[in-house]
C-alpha positions in Angstrom: 0.0 0.0 0.0 1.4 3.4 -1.0 2.3 6.0 1.6 -0.3 8.4 0.1 -3.0 5.8 0.6 -2.4 5.7 4.3 -2.3 9.5 4.4 -5.6 10.1 2.7 -7.3 7.4 4.7 -6.0 8.8 7.9 -7.2 12.2 6.7 -10.6 10.9 5.9 -11.0 9.6 9.4 -9.9 12.9 10.8 -12.5 14.8 8.7 -15.1 12.4 10.0 -14.1 13.5 13.5 -14.4 17.1 12.5 -17.9 16.8 11.1 -19.2 14.5 13.7 -21.0 17.3 15.6 -22.5 18.8 12.4 -26.0 18.2 11.2 -27.1 17.2 7.6 -27.2 20.4 5.5 -24.4 22.1 7.5 -21.5 23.3 5.5 -18.4 21.2 5.8 -15.1 22.8 6.9 -13.2 24.4 4.0 -10.1 22.7 2.5 -7.9 25.4 4.1 -9.3 24.6 7.5 -9.0 20.9 7.0 -5.3 21.1 5.9 -4.6 22.9 9.2 -6.6 20.6 11.3 -5.2 17.4 9.7 -1.7 18.7 9.4 -1.4 17.7 5.8 -1.3 19.3 2.3 -4.4 19.9 0.2 -3.8 16.7 -2.0 -4.7 14.2 0.7 -7.5 16.5 1.9 -9.0 16.6 -1.6 -8.7 12.8 -2.0 -10.4 12.2 1.4 -13.2 14.7 0.6 -13.8 12.9 -2.8 -14.0 9.6 -1.0 -16.5 10.9 1.5 -18.6 12.4 -1.3 -18.6 9.1 -3.1 -19.7 7.4 0.1 -22.6 9.8 0.6 -21.3 11.4 3.8 -20.7 14.7 2.0 -22.4 16.3 -1.0 -21.6 19.2 -3.3 -24.1 22.1 -3.1 -23.3 24.9 -5.4 -19.7 26.0 -4.6 -19.5 24.3 -1.3 -19.5 20.9 0.3 -22.2 20.1 2.8 -22.9 17.3 5.3 -25.3 14.9 3.6 -25.7 12.5 6.5 -24.3 11.7 9.9 -21.1 9.6 9.7 -21.4 6.0 10.6 -18.7 3.8 12.2 -18.6 1.8 8.9 -17.5 5.0 7.1 -14.2 4.9 8.9 -11.1 3.1 7.8 -9.8 0.7 10.4 -6.4 1.0 12.1 -4.7 -1.4 9.7 -5.6 0.8 6.7 -4.6 4.2 8.1 -1.1 3.4 9.5 2.0 2.8 7.4 4.5 0.0 8.4 6.7 2.7 10.1 3.6 3.9 12.1 3.0 0.3 13.2 6.6 -0.2 14.3 6.4 2.9 16.4 3.1 1.7 17.9 4.6 -1.7 18.8 7.8 -0.1 20.2 5.8 2.4 22.3 3.6 -0.4 23.6 6.7 -2.4 24.7 8.1 0.5 26.6 4.8 1.8 28.2 3.9 -1.7 29.3 7.5 -2.2 30.7 8.2 -5.2 28.5 11.2 -3.3 27.5 13.0 -1.3 30.3 15.9 1.2 30.3 19.2 -0.7 30.0 17.7 -3.6 28.2 18.9 -4.7 24.7 16.8 -5.8 21.9 17.3 -6.8 18.2 15.9 -5.4 15.0 14.8 -8.9 14.1 12.9 -9.4 17.3 11.1 -6.0 16.9 10.4 -6.9 13.2 8.7 -10.2 14.3 6.6 -8.4 16.9 5.5 -5.8 14.4 5.1 -8.3 11.6 7.2 -6.2 9.2 10.7 -6.2 7.6 14.0 -5.4 9.5 14.6 -2.7 6.9 11.4 -0.8 8.1 12.4 -1.4 11.8 16.0 -0.2 11.2 14.8 3.0 9.5 12.5 3.8 12.5 15.2 3.0 15.1 17.8 5.2 13.3 15.4 8.1 13.3 14.7 7.5 17.0 18.4 7.2 17.9 19.0 10.8 16.8 17.3 11.9 20.0 19.3 9.7 22.3 16.4 7.5 23.2 18.2 4.3 22.0 21.8 3.4 21.2 23.1 1.2 18.4 24.9 -1.9 19.4 26.7 -4.5 17.2 25.0 -7.0 15.0 21.6 -5.4 14.7 21.0 -4.9 18.4 20.0 -1.7 20.3 19.8 -0.5 23.9 16.9 1.5 25.4 18.6 4.3 27.3 18.1 5.6 30.8 18.6 9.4 31.3 20.1 11.7 33.8 18.8 15.0 35.2 20.6 17.1 32.6 18.9 15.2 29.7 15.6 15.5 31.4 15.9 19.2 31.9 16.9 19.7 28.2 13.9 17.6 27.1 11.5 19.6 29.4 12.9 22.8 28.1 12.2 21.7 24.5 8.7 20.5 25.4 8.0 23.9 27.1 9.1 25.8 24.0 7.0 23.6 21.6 3.8 23.5 23.6 3.8 27.1 24.7 4.4 28.2 21.1 1.7 25.8 19.8 -1.0 27.0 22.3 -0.6 30.5 21.0 -1.8 29.3 17.6 -5.3 28.8 19.1 -5.7 32.6 19.2 -5.7 32.8 15.4 -8.2 30.0 14.8 -11.7 31.1 13.6 -14.8 30.3 15.6 -15.8 27.7 13.0 -12.5 25.9 13.2 -13.0 22.1 13.9 -10.4 22.2 16.7 -13.0 23.9 19.0 -15.2 20.8 18.6 -12.1 18.7 19.5 -11.6 20.8 22.6 -15.2 20.0 23.7 -14.8 16.3 23.0 -11.6 16.4 25.0 -13.4 18.0 27.9 -16.0 15.2 27.8 -13.3 12.5 27.8 -11.5 14.1 30.7 -14.7 14.4 32.8 -15.5 10.8 32.1 -12.1 9.6 33.3 -12.2 11.9 36.3 -15.5 10.4 37.4 -13.9 6.9 37.3 -10.3 7.7 38.1 -10.0 5.3 41.0 -10.6 2.4 38.8 -9.2 3.7 35.5 -6.2 5.8 36.4 -4.0 3.6 34.2 -6.0 5.0 31.2 -4.6 8.4 31.8 -1.5 7.8 29.7 -3.4 7.5 26.4 -5.6 10.5 27.2 -2.5 12.5 28.1 -0.9 11.7 24.8 -4.1 12.8 22.9 -4.4 16.0 24.9 -0.8 17.1 24.2 -1.1 16.0 20.6 -4.1 18.3 20.2 -2.0 21.2 21.6 0.9 20.5 19.3 -1.4 20.0 16.4 -2.7 23.6 16.6 0.7 24.7 15.3 0.9 23.0 11.9 4.6 22.1 11.9 6.0 18.7 10.9 9.1 19.2 13.1 6.9 19.9 16.2 5.1 16.6 15.5 8.3 14.7 15.1 9.7 16.0 18.4 6.4 15.4 20.2 6.5 11.6 19.4 9.9 11.4 21.0 9.0 13.5 24.0 5.9 11.4 24.6 7.9 8.2 24.6 10.4 9.5 27.1 8.0 11.2 29.5 5.6 8.3 29.7 8.0 5.5 30.1 9.7 7.3 33.0 6.3 8.1 34.5 5.3 4.5 34.4 8.7 3.4 35.8 7.8 5.1 39.1 4.6 3.6 40.3 4.5 5.2 43.7 1.7 7.8 43.8 0.7 7.1 40.2 -3.1 7.3 40.9 -2.8 10.7 42.8 -0.5 12.1 40.1 -3.0 11.2 37.4 -5.9 12.7 39.4 -4.0 16.0 39.6 -3.0 15.9 36.0 -6.6 15.3 34.8 -7.8 18.4 36.7 -4.9 20.4 35.3 -5.9 19.4 31.8 -9.5 20.3 32.4 -8.4 23.8 33.6 -6.5 24.3 30.4 -9.3 22.9 28.3 -12.0 25.1 30.0 -9.9 28.2 29.3 -9.5 27.2 25.6 -13.2 26.6 25.3 -13.8 30.1 26.7 -11.3 31.4 24.1 -9.2 32.7 27.0 -5.8 31.8 25.5 -3.8 33.8 28.1 -5.3 31.8 31.0 -4.9 28.6 29.1 -1.2 29.4 28.5 -0.6 30.2 32.2 -2.2 26.9 33.2 -0.3 25.0 30.6 3.0 26.5 31.9 2.1 25.4 35.4 1.2 21.9 34.2 4.5 21.6 32.3 6.4 22.6 35.4 4.7 19.8 37.3 5.6 17.4 34.5 9.2 18.5 34.7 9.3 17.8 38.4 7.7 14.4 37.9 10.2 13.4 35.3 13.1 14.5 37.4 11.8 12.5 40.3 11.1 9.5 38.1 14.7 9.3 36.9 16.2 9.6 40.3 17.5 6.2 41.6 16.2 7.0 45.0 12.6 7.1 43.6 12.8 3.5 42.3 12.3 0.9 45.0 13.1 -2.5 43.7 10.1 -4.6 42.7 8.3 -5.5 39.6 9.1 -2.9 37.0 11.6 -1.3 39.3 14.6 -3.6 39.0 18.2 -2.1 39.2 19.7 -2.0 35.7 22.2 -4.8 36.5 19.2 -7.1 37.2 17.1 -6.4 34.2 16.1 -9.4 32.1 16.8 -9.1 28.4 14.3 -9.6 25.7 17.0 -11.4 23.7 20.5 -12.6 24.6 22.5 -10.8 21.9 26.2 -9.9 21.6 29.0 -10.6 24.0 30.3 -9.1 27.2 33.0 -7.4 25.1 30.4 -5.4 23.3 29.0 -3.7 26.4 
């Protein structure tokens, strides 16, 4: 499947999200709005719009496109159709890290990751080389890699970059028109946060995925491919360190959900200055949490908290001379 196929299908799903709250007969967002919302060029937007017209979700009325009917679940492309092989490798790798099947200090092979992702080692190698530029992993001999642990200096540099990116991105909300689909996304995000907050005692582990979606929405307001690339790496590092330190996880997540809601409420009210202040405070807490998570004193031994020397390996590769 060509890369463009994945892109237009992913774009079609994103457009369905954008029109979900609209009624039949309402005008659909313009191509210019959709390119900003989806973070793509006009070509995949036009291909996606044509697909939705052919399926009867949208219709052409004069010089504009309108919503012909409410989207159905069957209108959406499933996950296997919207993600490229590289996207899938990233998803599998993130899942290994976030579920602590792969811990800092452990080594793994390209072949093993390729088997897990059901793809070629060439696709895996390309992804890992890109990731290694940020110091997340380190190349070892004979197709093996090590997931790195980080010190306070690295954590502070990462937090500085995250602050710059997200504080710049949230400013972009001020320039978005009242009819921009991102405001409907803000409302949906508020609903998701309130739902999790009401069940946080039982579902606090679900915060990780919601947190990623929340910050992706902030970054997405600034249509910048380099922001998106950095965001993927920052998400990986922040979340695997958060999940390394289990002590107080439920309380941390309760606090973070409420911090998110404060930011979202300010955005919904179009009060960008207040949203920015609250985001700055939230990122400061995230920095402190990260610094605490990488501190050896914060890691009591136990499941998921083994000292590096005691970590089991996913695969026995290499020799002692390679360490």
